[in-house]
C-alpha positions as CSV (number, residue, x, y, z in Angstrom):
1,X,139.7,176.4,101.2
2,X,140.0,174.4,98.9
3,X,136.6,173.7,98.0
4,X,136.4,177.9,96.8
5,X,139.1,177.7,94.5
6,X,137.0,174.6,93.2
7,X,134.3,177.4,93.1
8,X,137.0,179.7,91.7
9,X,138.5,178.7,88.4
10,X,134.4,177.5,87.5
11,X,133.7,180.9,87.1
12,X,136.6,181.7,85.2
13,X,135.6,182.3,81.3
14,X,135.9,179.1,79.4
15,X,137.9,180.1,76.1
16,X,135.5,181.5,73.0
17,X,135.8,179.0,69.8
18,X,137.5,179.8,66.6
19,X,134.5,179.2,65.2
20,X,131.4,181.6,63.8
21,X,128.7,181.4,66.8
22,X,125.4,180.3,66.1
23,X,122.7,181.6,68.4
24,X,121.6,178.2,69.5
25,X,126.3,178.8,70.8
26,X,124.5,181.9,72.0
27,X,122.0,180.1,74.2
28,X,123.8,177.1,75.4
29,X,126.7,180.1,76.5
30,X,125.0,182.6,78.1
31,X,121.9,180.0,79.7
32,X,118.6,181.8,78.0
33,X,116.1,180.4,78.2
34,X,115.9,180.2,73.8
35,X,116.9,181.2,70.9
36,X,113.9,183.9,70.7
37,X,115.8,185.9,73.2
38,X,118.9,186.1,70.6
39,X,116.9,187.0,67.8
40,X,115.3,190.0,70.4
41,X,118.4,190.9,71.5
42,X,119.2,191.2,67.7
43,X,116.2,193.4,67.4
44,X,116.6,195.8,70.4
45,X,120.2,196.4,69.3
46,X,121.4,195.0,72.3
47,X,123.1,191.8,72.2
48,X,126.6,191.7,70.3
49,X,127.2,192.7,66.8
50,X,125.8,189.3,63.9
51,X,125.8,189.1,60.5
52,X,123.8,186.8,57.7
53,X,124.9,184.5,55.9
54,X,122.3,183.4,53.6
55,X,119.5,183.0,56.0
56,X,121.6,182.4,59.0
57,X,122.5,184.2,61.8
58,X,125.7,183.9,62.5
59,X,128.1,185.8,65.7
60,X,132.1,186.5,65.3
61,X,133.4,185.4,68.9
62,X,135.3,188.6,68.8
63,X,132.4,190.7,69.1
64,X,130.3,188.5,72.0
65,X,133.4,189.0,73.4
66,X,133.3,192.7,73.4
67,X,129.6,192.8,74.2
68,X,130.5,190.3,77.2
69,X,133.0,193.3,78.3
70,X,131.0,196.0,77.5
71,X,128.4,194.5,79.2
72,X,130.5,194.2,82.4
73,X,132.1,197.3,82.4
74,X,128.7,198.7,82.4
75,X,127.6,196.8,85.6
76,X,130.7,197.9,87.3
77,X,130.0,201.4,86.8
């Protein structure tokens, strides 16, 4: 029983950082194969909403959370 609780605790989402996220942050958070996946999402408009700061792509943690929640709702439908 203790093993099951520890597995459930590990599955709970961690709090997102309060700073804007980089494509590398998304790769790490979602265990993606490469940063190219994040750029493909952006080109296809399928991933979380991002914005440019000069030439750098950034993501608002609130937008990432909203995107994750929309993906969960979509999967449950």
